[in-house]
VMD Tcl script that builds the backbone (N, CA, C; Angstrom):
set m [mol new atoms 543]
animate dup $m
set s [atomselect $m all]
$s set {name element resname resid chain x y z} {
  {N N MET 1 A -17.130 -35.512 40.049}
  {CA C MET 1 A -17.952 -34.709 39.169}
  {C C MET 1 A -17.478 -33.250 39.221}
  {N N ILE 2 A -17.462 -32.590 38.070}
  {CA C ILE 2 A -17.011 -31.197 37.962}
  {C C ILE 2 A -18.166 -30.275 38.343}
  {N N PRO 3 A -17.901 -29.291 39.217}
  {CA C PRO 3 A -18.964 -28.361 39.613}
  {C C PRO 3 A -19.516 -27.596 38.407}
  {N N THR 4 A -20.792 -27.253 38.458}
  {CA C THR 4 A -21.501 -26.575 37.370}
  {C C THR 4 A -20.866 -25.242 37.004}
  {N N LYS 5 A -20.395 -24.486 38.008}
  {CA C LYS 5 A -19.817 -23.170 37.695}
  {C C LYS 5 A -18.573 -23.301 36.814}
  {N N TYR 6 A -17.777 -24.377 36.998}
  {CA C TYR 6 A -16.598 -24.586 36.160}
  {C C TYR 6 A -16.993 -24.988 34.740}
  {N N LEU 7 A -18.018 -25.816 34.623}
  {CA C LEU 7 A -18.501 -26.209 33.297}
  {C C LEU 7 A -19.078 -25.013 32.550}
  {N N ASP 8 A -19.828 -24.175 33.254}
  {CA C ASP 8 A -20.377 -22.969 32.628}
  {C C ASP 8 A -19.262 -22.055 32.132}
  {N N SER 9 A -18.225 -21.885 32.944}
  {CA C SER 9 A -17.080 -21.046 32.547}
  {C C SER 9 A -16.358 -21.645 31.344}
  {N N PHE 10 A -16.197 -22.973 31.365}
  {CA C PHE 10 A -15.531 -23.644 30.250}
  {C C PHE 10 A -16.302 -23.432 28.950}
  {N N TRP 11 A -17.620 -23.638 28.974}
  {CA C TRP 11 A -18.416 -23.495 27.756}
  {C C TRP 11 A -18.481 -22.039 27.297}
  {N N LEU 12 A -18.455 -21.103 28.217}
  {CA C LEU 12 A -18.407 -19.685 27.858}
  {C C LEU 12 A -17.086 -19.374 27.146}
  {N N PHE 13 A -15.985 -19.940 27.673}
  {CA C PHE 13 A -14.678 -19.766 27.040}
  {C C PHE 13 A -14.677 -20.350 25.624}
  {N N VAL 14 A -15.206 -21.555 25.460}
  {CA C VAL 14 A -15.270 -22.200 24.142}
  {C C VAL 14 A -16.102 -21.357 23.182}
  {N N LYS 15 A -17.217 -20.840 23.659}
  {CA C LYS 15 A -18.083 -20.001 22.824}
  {C C LYS 15 A -17.326 -18.765 22.325}
  {N N TYR 16 A -16.645 -18.058 23.235}
  {CA C TYR 16 A -15.889 -16.859 22.849}
  {C C TYR 16 A -14.723 -17.195 21.923}
  {N N LEU 17 A -14.097 -18.337 22.164}
  {CA C LEU 17 A -12.999 -18.770 21.303}
  {C C LEU 17 A -13.499 -19.025 19.883}
  {N N LEU 18 A -14.614 -19.709 19.737}
  {CA C LEU 18 A -15.171 -19.989 18.408}
  {C C LEU 18 A -15.616 -18.708 17.704}
  {N N ILE 19 A -16.216 -17.791 18.439}
  {CA C ILE 19 A -16.612 -16.504 17.846}
  {C C ILE 19 A -15.377 -15.741 17.379}
  {N N SER 20 A -14.330 -15.721 18.204}
  {CA C SER 20 A -13.086 -15.026 17.833}
  {C C SER 20 A -12.451 -15.640 16.595}
  {N N LEU 21 A -12.417 -16.963 16.537}
  {CA C LEU 21 A -11.862 -17.636 15.356}
  {C C LEU 21 A -12.686 -17.323 14.113}
  {N N GLY 22 A -13.998 -17.304 14.241}
  {CA C GLY 22 A -14.866 -16.964 13.106}
  {C C GLY 22 A -14.606 -15.554 12.604}
  {N N ILE 23 A -14.494 -14.602 13.518}
  {CA C ILE 23 A -14.202 -13.216 13.129}
  {C C ILE 23 A -12.841 -13.134 12.451}
  {N N ALA 24 A -11.839 -13.824 13.008}
  {CA C ALA 24 A -10.498 -13.809 12.415}
  {C C ALA 24 A -10.515 -14.376 10.996}
  {N N LEU 25 A -11.256 -15.450 10.775}
  {CA C LEU 25 A -11.335 -16.044 9.436}
  {C C LEU 25 A -12.012 -15.103 8.446}
  {N N VAL 26 A -13.063 -14.417 8.884}
  {CA C VAL 26 A -13.746 -13.456 8.007}
  {C C VAL 26 A -12.808 -12.308 7.661}
  {N N LEU 27 A -12.126 -11.756 8.671}
  {CA C LEU 27 A -11.191 -10.654 8.418}
  {C C LEU 27 A -10.089 -11.084 7.461}
  {N N ARG 28 A -9.527 -12.282 7.695}
  {CA C ARG 28 A -8.437 -12.746 6.846}
  {C C ARG 28 A -8.904 -13.025 5.426}
  {N N GLY 29 A -10.069 -13.575 5.273}
  {CA C GLY 29 A -10.537 -13.967 3.950}
  {C C GLY 29 A -11.102 -12.837 3.116}
  {N N PHE 30 A -11.735 -11.873 3.751}
  {CA C PHE 30 A -12.447 -10.854 2.991}
  {C C PHE 30 A -11.861 -9.452 3.109}
  {N N ILE 31 A -11.154 -9.169 4.183}
  {CA C ILE 31 A -10.676 -7.808 4.387}
  {C C ILE 31 A -9.157 -7.718 4.291}
  {N N PHE 32 A -8.435 -8.626 4.924}
  {CA C PHE 32 A -6.972 -8.579 4.940}
  {C C PHE 32 A -6.383 -9.844 4.334}
  {N N ILE 33 A -5.251 -9.673 3.645}
  {CA C ILE 33 A -4.501 -10.803 3.099}
  {C C ILE 33 A -3.067 -10.675 3.616}
  {N N PRO 34 A -2.529 -11.695 4.293}
  {CA C PRO 34 A -1.109 -11.645 4.654}
  {C C PRO 34 A -0.266 -12.036 3.443}
  {N N MET 35 A 0.832 -11.327 3.224}
  {CA C MET 35 A 1.709 -11.619 2.081}
  {C C MET 35 A 3.163 -11.421 2.470}
  {N N MET 36 A 4.051 -12.054 1.703}
  {CA C MET 36 A 5.487 -11.867 1.891}
  {C C MET 36 A 6.039 -11.068 0.713}
  {N N VAL 37 A 6.866 -10.067 1.034}
  {CA C VAL 37 A 7.535 -9.274 0.006}
  {C C VAL 37 A 8.665 -10.115 -0.573}
  {N N GLU 38 A 8.723 -10.171 -1.896}
  {CA C GLU 38 A 9.808 -10.889 -2.563}
  {C C GLU 38 A 10.586 -9.905 -3.411}
  {N N GLY 39 A 11.847 -9.707 -3.082}
  {CA C GLY 39 A 12.700 -8.807 -3.842}
  {C C GLY 39 A 12.932 -7.484 -3.127}
  {N N ASN 40 A 13.739 -6.649 -3.757}
  {CA C ASN 40 A 14.159 -5.381 -3.164}
  {C C ASN 40 A 13.641 -4.164 -3.908}
  {N N SER 41 A 12.651 -4.321 -4.771}
  {CA C SER 41 A 12.198 -3.199 -5.593}
  {C C SER 41 A 11.457 -2.130 -4.802}
  {N N MET 42 A 11.079 -2.415 -3.553}
  {CA C MET 42 A 10.408 -1.404 -2.726}
  {C C MET 42 A 11.294 -0.909 -1.584}
  {N N ASN 43 A 12.601 -1.210 -1.652}
  {CA C ASN 43 A 13.532 -0.622 -0.685}
  {C C ASN 43 A 13.540 0.882 -0.887}
  {N N PRO 44 A 13.686 1.683 0.103}
  {CA C PRO 44 A 13.975 1.350 1.490}
  {C C PRO 44 A 12.747 1.088 2.353}
  {N N LEU 45 A 11.531 1.238 1.851}
  {CA C LEU 45 A 10.319 1.031 2.659}
  {C C LEU 45 A 10.153 -0.423 3.062}
  {N N LEU 46 A 10.230 -1.332 2.105}
  {CA C LEU 46 A 10.016 -2.755 2.351}
  {C C LEU 46 A 11.263 -3.537 1.990}
  {N N ASP 47 A 11.599 -4.484 2.844}
  {CA C ASP 47 A 12.750 -5.342 2.593}
  {C C ASP 47 A 12.289 -6.705 2.091}
  {N N ASN 48 A 13.191 -7.399 1.422}
  {CA C ASN 48 A 12.917 -8.754 0.972}
  {C C ASN 48 A 12.499 -9.601 2.174}
  {N N ARG 49 A 11.428 -10.356 2.019}
  {CA C ARG 49 A 10.893 -11.293 3.005}
  {C C ARG 49 A 10.144 -10.629 4.160}
  {N N ASP 50 A 9.886 -9.308 4.099}
  {CA C ASP 50 A 8.988 -8.685 5.077}
  {C C ASP 50 A 7.609 -9.313 4.922}
  {N N LEU 51 A 6.896 -9.474 6.016}
  {CA C LEU 51 A 5.514 -9.942 5.970}
  {C C LEU 51 A 4.608 -8.735 6.150}
  {N N ILE 52 A 3.654 -8.592 5.221}
  {CA C ILE 52 A 2.776 -7.421 5.226}
  {C C ILE 52 A 1.312 -7.844 5.246}
  {N N LEU 53 A 0.454 -6.910 5.657}
  {CA C LEU 53 A -0.991 -7.094 5.549}
  {C C LEU 53 A -1.493 -6.240 4.407}
  {N N VAL 54 A -2.334 -6.823 3.575}
  {CA C VAL 54 A -2.914 -6.122 2.431}
  {C C VAL 54 A -4.410 -5.973 2.685}
  {N N GLU 55 A -4.882 -4.731 2.647}
  {CA C GLU 55 A -6.296 -4.428 2.867}
  {C C GLU 55 A -7.011 -4.439 1.527}
  {N N ARG 56 A -8.113 -5.164 1.448}
  {CA C ARG 56 A -8.785 -5.368 0.163}
  {C C ARG 56 A -9.891 -4.368 -0.143}
  {N N LEU 57 A -10.403 -3.643 0.842}
  {CA C LEU 57 A -11.619 -2.862 0.641}
  {C C LEU 57 A -11.396 -1.362 0.505}
  {N N THR 58 A -10.183 -0.906 0.410}
  {CA C THR 58 A -9.916 0.529 0.409}
  {C C THR 58 A -9.847 1.101 -1.000}
  {N N LYS 59 A -10.157 2.377 -1.124}
  {CA C LYS 59 A -10.026 3.075 -2.405}
  {C C LYS 59 A -8.551 3.443 -2.609}
  {N N ILE 60 A -8.058 3.265 -3.819}
  {CA C ILE 60 A -6.652 3.515 -4.124}
  {C C ILE 60 A -6.428 5.004 -4.387}
  {N N LYS 61 A -5.376 5.544 -3.731}
  {CA C LYS 61 A -5.010 6.955 -3.895}
  {C C LYS 61 A -3.552 7.052 -4.340}
  {N N ARG 62 A -3.161 8.255 -4.777}
  {CA C ARG 62 A -1.775 8.487 -5.179}
  {C C ARG 62 A -0.829 8.196 -4.009}
  {N N PHE 63 A 0.253 7.527 -4.308}
  {CA C PHE 63 A 1.330 7.146 -3.398}
  {C C PHE 63 A 0.973 5.985 -2.471}
  {N N ASP 64 A -0.224 5.393 -2.614}
  {CA C ASP 64 A -0.516 4.157 -1.889}
  {C C ASP 64 A 0.404 3.064 -2.416}
  {N N VAL 65 A 0.772 2.132 -1.551}
  {CA C VAL 65 A 1.534 0.954 -1.953}
  {C C VAL 65 A 0.514 -0.158 -2.171}
  {N N ILE 66 A 0.475 -0.678 -3.401}
  {CA C ILE 66 A -0.534 -1.684 -3.742}
  {C C ILE 66 A 0.110 -3.017 -4.123}
  {N N VAL 67 A -0.689 -4.065 -4.014}
  {CA C VAL 67 A -0.297 -5.400 -4.458}
  {C C VAL 67 A -1.220 -5.755 -5.612}
  {N N PHE 68 A -0.640 -6.254 -6.703}
  {CA C PHE 68 A -1.434 -6.572 -7.891}
  {C C PHE 68 A -0.813 -7.735 -8.636}
  {N N GLN 69 A -1.581 -8.290 -9.564}
  {CA C GLN 69 A -1.123 -9.398 -10.408}
  {C C GLN 69 A -0.865 -8.880 -11.818}
  {N N GLU 70 A 0.235 -9.304 -12.382}
  {CA C GLU 70 A 0.562 -8.962 -13.767}
  {C C GLU 70 A 1.253 -10.168 -14.379}
  {N N GLY 71 A 0.660 -10.723 -15.420}
  {CA C GLY 71 A 1.267 -11.853 -16.121}
  {C C GLY 71 A 1.558 -13.044 -15.224}
  {N N GLY 72 A 0.675 -13.337 -14.277}
  {CA C GLY 72 A 0.862 -14.484 -13.395}
  {C C GLY 72 A 1.801 -14.243 -12.224}
  {N N THR 73 A 2.336 -13.040 -12.106}
  {CA C THR 73 A 3.246 -12.698 -11.015}
  {C C THR 73 A 2.588 -11.661 -10.114}
  {N N THR 74 A 2.828 -11.771 -8.814}
  {CA C THR 74 A 2.317 -10.790 -7.854}
  {C C THR 74 A 3.401 -9.754 -7.597}
  {N N TYR 75 A 3.020 -8.477 -7.715}
  {CA C TYR 75 A 3.943 -7.356 -7.510}
  {C C TYR 75 A 3.446 -6.470 -6.382}
  {N N ILE 76 A 4.384 -5.734 -5.786}
  {CA C ILE 76 A 4.040 -4.681 -4.837}
  {C C ILE 76 A 4.764 -3.417 -5.284}
  {N N LYS 77 A 3.996 -2.358 -5.555}
  {CA C LYS 77 A 4.551 -1.099 -6.087}
  {C C LYS 77 A 3.765 0.084 -5.529}
  {N N ARG 78 A 4.264 1.281 -5.797}
  {CA C ARG 78 A 3.624 2.514 -5.346}
  {C C ARG 78 A 2.858 3.151 -6.503}
  {N N VAL 79 A 1.620 3.574 -6.241}
  {CA C VAL 79 A 0.802 4.257 -7.248}
  {C C VAL 79 A 1.334 5.681 -7.404}
  {N N ILE 80 A 1.709 6.040 -8.630}
  {CA C ILE 80 A 2.251 7.370 -8.914}
  {C C ILE 80 A 1.210 8.237 -9.607}
  {N N ALA 81 A 0.457 7.665 -10.539}
  {CA C ALA 81 A -0.562 8.436 -11.264}
  {C C ALA 81 A -1.864 7.645 -11.315}
  {N N LEU 82 A -2.963 8.386 -11.258}
  {CA C LEU 82 A -4.313 7.819 -11.207}
  {C C LEU 82 A -5.002 7.906 -12.564}
  {N N PRO 83 A -6.106 7.184 -12.740}
  {CA C PRO 83 A -6.826 7.226 -14.017}
  {C C PRO 83 A -7.131 8.656 -14.470}
  {N N GLY 84 A -6.919 8.892 -15.779}
  {CA C GLY 84 A -7.216 10.190 -16.383}
  {C C GLY 84 A -6.131 11.235 -16.230}
  {N N GLU 85 A -5.026 10.895 -15.579}
  {CA C GLU 85 A -3.974 11.886 -15.343}
  {C C GLU 85 A -2.874 11.811 -16.387}
  {N N LYS 86 A -2.205 12.935 -16.564}
  {CA C LYS 86 A -1.023 13.058 -17.408}
  {C C LYS 86 A 0.185 12.961 -16.479}
  {N N LEU 87 A 1.237 12.293 -16.918}
  {CA C LEU 87 A 2.391 12.032 -16.056}
  {C C LEU 87 A 3.685 12.281 -16.800}
  {N N ALA 88 A 4.662 12.868 -16.099}
  {CA C ALA 88 A 6.011 13.013 -16.642}
  {C C ALA 88 A 7.002 13.120 -15.489}
  {N N TYR 89 A 8.231 12.674 -15.738}
  {CA C TYR 89 A 9.358 12.900 -14.834}
  {C C TYR 89 A 10.390 13.691 -15.615}
  {N N LYS 90 A 10.807 14.825 -15.058}
  {CA C LYS 90 A 11.846 15.648 -15.677}
  {C C LYS 90 A 12.823 16.074 -14.603}
  {N N LYS 91 A 14.089 15.723 -14.784}
  {CA C LYS 91 A 15.146 16.086 -13.831}
  {C C LYS 91 A 14.762 15.711 -12.399}
  {N N GLN 92 A 14.316 14.475 -12.217}
  {CA C GLN 92 A 13.948 13.893 -10.925}
  {C C GLN 92 A 12.739 14.554 -10.266}
  {N N GLN 93 A 11.952 15.296 -11.025}
  {CA C GLN 93 A 10.735 15.928 -10.511}
  {C C GLN 93 A 9.521 15.271 -11.159}
  {N N LEU 94 A 8.552 14.863 -10.327}
  {CA C LEU 94 A 7.294 14.297 -10.802}
  {C C LEU 94 A 6.351 15.420 -11.202}
  {N N TYR 95 A 5.748 15.283 -12.386}
  {CA C TYR 95 A 4.723 16.221 -12.852}
  {C C TYR 95 A 3.442 15.433 -13.122}
  {N N ILE 96 A 2.351 15.878 -12.513}
  {CA C ILE 96 A 1.027 15.318 -12.769}
  {C C ILE 96 A 0.194 16.436 -13.374}
  {N N ASN 97 A -0.352 16.188 -14.564}
  {CA C ASN 97 A -1.129 17.208 -15.281}
  {C C ASN 97 A -0.337 18.512 -15.403}
  {N N ASP 98 A 0.955 18.381 -15.725}
  {CA C ASP 98 A 1.888 19.495 -15.953}
  {C C ASP 98 A 2.204 20.320 -14.707}
  {N N LYS 99 A 1.854 19.832 -13.515}
  {CA C LYS 99 A 2.160 20.546 -12.269}
  {C C LYS 99 A 3.111 19.699 -11.430}
  {N N PRO 100 A 4.149 20.320 -10.831}
  {CA C PRO 100 A 5.066 19.546 -9.987}
  {C C PRO 100 A 4.356 18.999 -8.744}
  {N N VAL 101 A 4.670 17.756 -8.401}
  {CA C VAL 101 A 4.086 17.102 -7.228}
  {C C VAL 101 A 5.231 16.566 -6.376}
  {N N LYS 102 A 5.206 16.888 -5.082}
  {CA C LYS 102 A 6.240 16.397 -4.164}
  {C C LYS 102 A 5.956 14.943 -3.806}
  {N N GLU 103 A 6.988 14.138 -3.893}
  {CA C GLU 103 A 6.891 12.729 -3.508}
  {C C GLU 103 A 7.270 12.619 -2.029}
  {N N TYR 104 A 6.299 12.870 -1.161}
  {CA C TYR 104 A 6.538 12.973 0.274}
  {C C TYR 104 A 7.061 11.676 0.897}
  {N N PHE 105 A 6.839 10.551 0.252}
  {CA C PHE 105 A 7.227 9.258 0.810}
  {C C PHE 105 A 8.729 9.022 0.770}
  {N N LYS 106 A 9.458 9.797 -0.019}
  {CA C LYS 106 A 10.903 9.581 -0.110}
  {C C LYS 106 A 11.538 9.811 1.260}
  {N N ASP 107 A 12.361 8.873 1.690}
  {CA C ASP 107 A 12.956 8.920 3.031}
  {C C ASP 107 A 13.855 10.130 3.214}
  {N N SER 108 A 13.443 11.031 4.091}
  {CA C SER 108 A 14.235 12.234 4.342}
  {C C SER 108 A 15.452 11.930 5.208}
  {N N HIS 109 A 15.445 10.795 5.925}
  {CA C HIS 109 A 16.607 10.467 6.754}
  {C C HIS 109 A 17.771 9.905 5.926}
  {N N LEU 110 A 17.524 9.615 4.658}
  {CA C LEU 110 A 18.596 9.132 3.785}
  {C C LEU 110 A 19.441 10.306 3.311}
  {N N SER 111 A 20.717 10.061 3.123}
  {CA C SER 111 A 21.588 11.094 2.561}
  {C C SER 111 A 21.197 11.331 1.099}
  {N N LYS 112 A 21.663 12.437 0.537}
  {CA C LYS 112 A 21.378 12.735 -0.881}
  {C C LYS 112 A 21.882 11.597 -1.766}
  {N N LYS 113 A 23.056 11.060 -1.436}
  {CA C LYS 113 A 23.623 9.967 -2.230}
  {C C LYS 113 A 22.727 8.726 -2.152}
  {N N GLU 114 A 22.253 8.389 -0.932}
  {CA C GLU 114 A 21.370 7.224 -0.779}
  {C C GLU 114 A 20.043 7.443 -1.500}
  {N N GLN 115 A 19.483 8.652 -1.390}
  {CA C GLN 115 A 18.243 8.955 -2.110}
  {C C GLN 115 A 18.444 8.789 -3.605}
  {N N SER 116 A 19.592 9.240 -4.096}
  {CA C SER 116 A 19.894 9.121 -5.522}
  {C C SER 116 A 19.954 7.651 -5.940}
  {N N LEU 117 A 20.543 6.803 -5.087}
  {CA C LEU 117 A 20.648 5.372 -5.404}
  {C C LEU 117 A 19.279 4.718 -5.545}
  {N N TYR 118 A 18.328 5.106 -4.713}
  {CA C TYR 118 A 16.998 4.500 -4.758}
  {C C TYR 118 A 16.077 5.150 -5.791}
  {N N TYR 119 A 16.011 6.479 -5.787}
  {CA C TYR 119 A 14.919 7.162 -6.468}
  {C C TYR 119 A 15.243 7.747 -7.842}
  {N N ASP 120 A 16.508 7.959 -8.171}
  {CA C ASP 120 A 16.835 8.594 -9.452}
  {C C ASP 120 A 16.500 7.680 -10.630}
  {N N MET 121 A 16.041 8.311 -11.707}
  {CA C MET 121 A 15.760 7.572 -12.941}
  {C C MET 121 A 15.785 8.539 -14.112}
  {N N ASN 122 A 15.758 7.998 -15.303}
  {CA C ASN 122 A 15.763 8.821 -16.510}
  {C C ASN 122 A 14.429 9.537 -16.682}
  {N N ASP 123 A 14.476 10.677 -17.367}
  {CA C ASP 123 A 13.256 11.425 -17.685}
  {C C ASP 123 A 12.354 10.589 -18.595}
  {N N PHE 124 A 11.033 10.763 -18.432}
  {CA C PHE 124 A 10.075 10.109 -19.321}
  {C C PHE 124 A 8.719 10.779 -19.183}
  {N N SER 125 A 7.856 10.484 -20.139}
  {CA C SER 125 A 6.448 10.892 -20.073}
  {C C SER 125 A 5.609 9.679 -20.471}
  {N N LEU 126 A 4.305 9.767 -20.263}
  {CA C LEU 126 A 3.426 8.673 -20.696}
  {C C LEU 126 A 3.532 8.452 -22.193}
  {N N ASP 127 A 3.648 9.542 -22.927}
  {CA C ASP 127 A 3.759 9.437 -24.380}
  {C C ASP 127 A 5.017 8.659 -24.764}
  {N N ASP 128 A 6.139 8.932 -24.080}
  {CA C ASP 128 A 7.391 8.209 -24.353}
  {C C ASP 128 A 7.230 6.708 -24.113}
  {N N LEU 129 A 6.594 6.347 -23.006}
  {CA C LEU 129 A 6.511 4.939 -22.604}
  {C C LEU 129 A 5.370 4.169 -23.251}
  {N N LEU 130 A 4.192 4.794 -23.273}
  {CA C LEU 130 A 2.984 4.066 -23.671}
  {C C LEU 130 A 2.319 4.603 -24.926}
  {N N GLY 131 A 2.819 5.727 -25.430}
  {CA C GLY 131 A 2.226 6.310 -26.627}
  {C C GLY 131 A 0.881 6.967 -26.384}
  {N N VAL 132 A 0.607 7.352 -25.132}
  {CA C VAL 132 A -0.649 8.040 -24.800}
  {C C VAL 132 A -0.338 9.304 -24.008}
  {N N GLU 133 A -1.237 10.274 -24.117}
  {CA C GLU 133 A -1.072 11.538 -23.390}
  {C C GLU 133 A -1.511 11.415 -21.933}
  {N N LYS 134 A -2.636 10.697 -21.708}
  {CA C LYS 134 A -3.200 10.543 -20.362}
  {C C LYS 134 A -3.503 9.076 -20.096}
  {N N LEU 135 A -3.557 8.732 -18.809}
  {CA C LEU 135 A -3.944 7.379 -18.426}
  {C C LEU 135 A -5.416 7.141 -18.733}
  {N N GLY 136 A -5.757 5.905 -19.045}
  {CA C GLY 136 A -7.147 5.543 -19.317}
  {C C GLY 136 A -8.014 5.592 -18.063}
  {N N ARG 137 A -9.310 5.363 -18.240}
  {CA C ARG 137 A -10.273 5.473 -17.130}
  {C C ARG 137 A -10.031 4.466 -16.013}
  {N N ASP 138 A -9.386 3.366 -16.302}
  {CA C ASP 138 A -9.151 2.328 -15.295}
  {C C ASP 138 A -7.669 1.955 -15.242}
  {N N SER 139 A -6.795 2.956 -15.412}
  {CA C SER 139 A -5.358 2.688 -15.496}
  {C C SER 139 A -4.592 3.423 -14.408}
  {N N TYR 140 A -3.734 2.684 -13.726}
  {CA C TYR 140 A -2.868 3.242 -12.688}
  {C C TYR 140 A -1.421 3.069 -13.139}
  {N N PHE 141 A -0.598 4.089 -12.887}
  {CA C PHE 141 A 0.827 4.012 -13.195}
  {C C PHE 141 A 1.559 3.773 -11.884}
  {N N VAL 142 A 2.354 2.697 -11.838}
  {CA C VAL 142 A 3.036 2.306 -10.603}
  {C C VAL 142 A 4.544 2.262 -10.807}
  {N N LEU 143 A 5.273 2.566 -9.734}
  {CA C LEU 143 A 6.731 2.472 -9.727}
  {C C LEU 143 A 7.177 1.816 -8.428}
  {N N GLY 144 A 8.285 1.093 -8.484}
  {CA C GLY 144 A 8.920 0.625 -7.258}
  {C C GLY 144 A 9.715 1.766 -6.656}
  {N N ASP 145 A 9.865 1.769 -5.342}
  {CA C ASP 145 A 10.653 2.823 -4.700}
  {C C ASP 145 A 12.130 2.711 -5.066}
  {N N ASN 146 A 12.628 1.504 -5.243}
  {CA C ASN 146 A 14.014 1.291 -5.655}
  {C C ASN 146 A 14.025 1.274 -7.188}
  {N N ARG 147 A 13.958 2.454 -7.750}
  {CA C ARG 147 A 13.632 2.616 -9.171}
  {C C ARG 147 A 14.685 2.088 -10.131}
  {N N ARG 148 A 15.893 1.960 -9.692}
  {CA C ARG 148 A 16.940 1.457 -10.590}
  {C C ARG 148 A 16.772 -0.022 -10.905}
  {N N ILE 149 A 16.167 -0.778 -9.989}
  {CA C ILE 149 A 16.030 -2.225 -10.219}
  {C C ILE 149 A 14.582 -2.674 -10.387}
  {N N SER 150 A 13.630 -1.767 -10.237}
  {CA C SER 150 A 12.219 -2.151 -10.228}
  {C C SER 150 A 11.672 -2.445 -11.619}
  {N N LYS 151 A 10.925 -3.541 -11.708}
  {CA C LYS 151 A 10.130 -3.835 -12.901}
  {C C LYS 151 A 8.734 -3.316 -12.587}
  {N N ASP 152 A 8.289 -2.305 -13.325}
  {CA C ASP 152 A 7.044 -1.615 -12.988}
  {C C ASP 152 A 6.371 -1.109 -14.258}
  {N N SER 153 A 5.532 -0.079 -14.151}
  {CA C SER 153 A 4.785 0.412 -15.320}
  {C C SER 153 A 5.690 0.874 -16.451}
  {N N ARG 154 A 6.932 1.171 -16.159}
  {CA C ARG 154 A 7.863 1.547 -17.230}
  {C C ARG 154 A 8.146 0.363 -18.143}
  {N N SER 155 A 8.012 -0.864 -17.620}
  {CA C SER 155 A 8.292 -2.036 -18.449}
  {C C SER 155 A 7.037 -2.806 -18.855}
  {N N PHE 156 A 6.035 -2.927 -17.985}
  {CA C PHE 156 A 4.850 -3.714 -18.360}
  {C C PHE 156 A 3.588 -2.885 -18.554}
  {N N GLY 157 A 3.679 -1.579 -18.468}
  {CA C GLY 157 A 2.512 -0.732 -18.714}
  {C C GLY 157 A 1.687 -0.487 -17.463}
  {N N THR 158 A 0.480 -0.023 -17.671}
  {CA C THR 158 A -0.371 0.370 -16.548}
  {C C THR 158 A -1.036 -0.835 -15.890}
  {N N VAL 159 A -1.603 -0.592 -14.716}
  {CA C VAL 159 A -2.293 -1.616 -13.940}
  {C C VAL 159 A -3.770 -1.230 -13.864}
  {N N SER 160 A -4.661 -2.181 -14.112}
  {CA C SER 160 A -6.103 -1.906 -14.020}
  {C C SER 160 A -6.605 -2.276 -12.623}
  {N N SER 161 A -7.761 -1.751 -12.250}
  {CA C SER 161 A -8.322 -2.040 -10.922}
  {C C SER 161 A -8.617 -3.530 -10.752}
  {N N GLU 162 A -8.911 -4.230 -11.839}
  {CA C GLU 162 A -9.169 -5.671 -11.755}
  {C C GLU 162 A -7.926 -6.455 -11.344}
  {N N GLN 163 A -6.746 -5.922 -11.642}
  {CA C GLN 163 A -5.495 -6.592 -11.288}
  {C C GLN 163 A -5.102 -6.361 -9.829}
  {N N ILE 164 A -5.664 -5.329 -9.208}
  {CA C ILE 164 A -5.251 -4.919 -7.865}
  {C C ILE 164 A -5.885 -5.823 -6.812}
  {N N LEU 165 A -5.026 -6.409 -5.967}
  {CA C LEU 165 A -5.490 -7.245 -4.860}
  {C C LEU 165 A -5.818 -6.401 -3.635}
  {N N GLY 166 A -5.124 -5.282 -3.466}
  {CA C GLY 166 A -5.386 -4.411 -2.324}
  {C C GLY 166 A -4.228 -3.485 -2.040}
  {N N LYS 167 A -4.386 -2.738 -0.960}
  {CA C LYS 167 A -3.396 -1.753 -0.520}
  {C C LYS 167 A -2.618 -2.319 0.663}
  {N N ALA 168 A -1.288 -2.241 0.593}
  {CA C ALA 168 A -0.463 -2.663 1.725}
  {C C ALA 168 A -0.694 -1.685 2.871}
  {N N CYS 169 A -1.053 -2.216 4.040}
  {CA C CYS 169 A -1.374 -1.309 5.152}
  {C C CYS 169 A -0.407 -1.423 6.314}
  {N N GLY 170 A 0.401 -2.472 6.374}
  {CA C GLY 170 A 1.348 -2.569 7.473}
  {C C GLY 170 A 2.300 -3.731 7.335}
  {N N ILE 171 A 3.438 -3.591 8.002}
  {CA C ILE 171 A 4.435 -4.662 8.092}
  {C C ILE 171 A 4.284 -5.272 9.478}
  {N N TYR 172 A 4.141 -6.591 9.554}
  {CA C TYR 172 A 3.998 -7.220 10.862}
  {C C TYR 172 A 5.149 -8.155 11.217}
  {N N TYR 173 A 6.074 -8.384 10.299}
  {CA C TYR 173 A 7.260 -9.184 10.592}
  {C C TYR 173 A 8.348 -8.850 9.588}
  {N N PRO 174 A 9.591 -8.723 10.000}
  {CA C PRO 174 A 10.144 -8.991 11.322}
  {C C PRO 174 A 9.703 -7.940 12.345}
  {N N PHE 175 A 9.728 -8.343 13.613}
  {CA C PHE 175 A 9.224 -7.478 14.678}
  {C C PHE 175 A 9.992 -6.165 14.777}
  {N N THR 176 A 11.246 -6.166 14.361}
  {CA C THR 176 A 12.045 -4.929 14.395}
  {C C THR 176 A 11.634 -3.956 13.295}
  {N N HIS 177 A 10.801 -4.397 12.378}
  {CA C HIS 177 A 10.415 -3.583 11.217}
  {C C HIS 177 A 8.909 -3.309 11.195}
  {N N ILE 178 A 8.205 -3.581 12.296}
  {CA C ILE 178 A 6.750 -3.386 12.353}
  {C C ILE 178 A 6.417 -1.913 12.159}
  {N N LYS 179 A 5.500 -1.636 11.222}
  {CA C LYS 179 A 5.028 -0.259 11.030}
  {C C LYS 179 A 3.794 -0.244 10.143}
  {N N ILE 180 A 3.078 0.870 10.224}
  {CA C ILE 180 A 1.941 1.109 9.341}
  {C C ILE 180 A 2.477 1.762 8.083}
  {N N ILE 181 A 1.995 1.308 6.935}
  {CA C ILE 181 A 2.460 1.862 5.657}
  {C C ILE 181 A 1.512 2.966 5.238}
}
mol reanalyze $m
mol bondsrecalc $m
mol representation Tube
mol addrep $m
């Protein structure tokens, strides 16, 4: 016969294990979504096949990396302009509401040539692309960091809050690439 103290310890362990599993399921289902990055449109920040966590309950801000659905496809891109804003790119400078805005996320450790390969693109304004002066009340303008190959708001238009699954908050695999986004 097993002594009572061992049985009590065993049942306490089972209880804590079940509580932990329940909390993990709630977090995974309602707060965080694990996802795999497909493609190179977010290089150099995210690589193809990186595993990321997407937070579902956060408010979206400029330069957040978001995951959203468009035409049956899941995308991951960076928010460049928010609802109600005017947007333009001129000579590789971002302008929001006619004021220059620094894109702090651009990798400073990259050489000028490498930065040019990822971030350079042709000049445009919202009027050029979408025929509007400002974004609508529920419209976000998104771009991939690897702008030369990215399919983003320049090709499919703006993203609404209903399309947004959440904000990418961290890379958890591969282990050599773990970081908070």
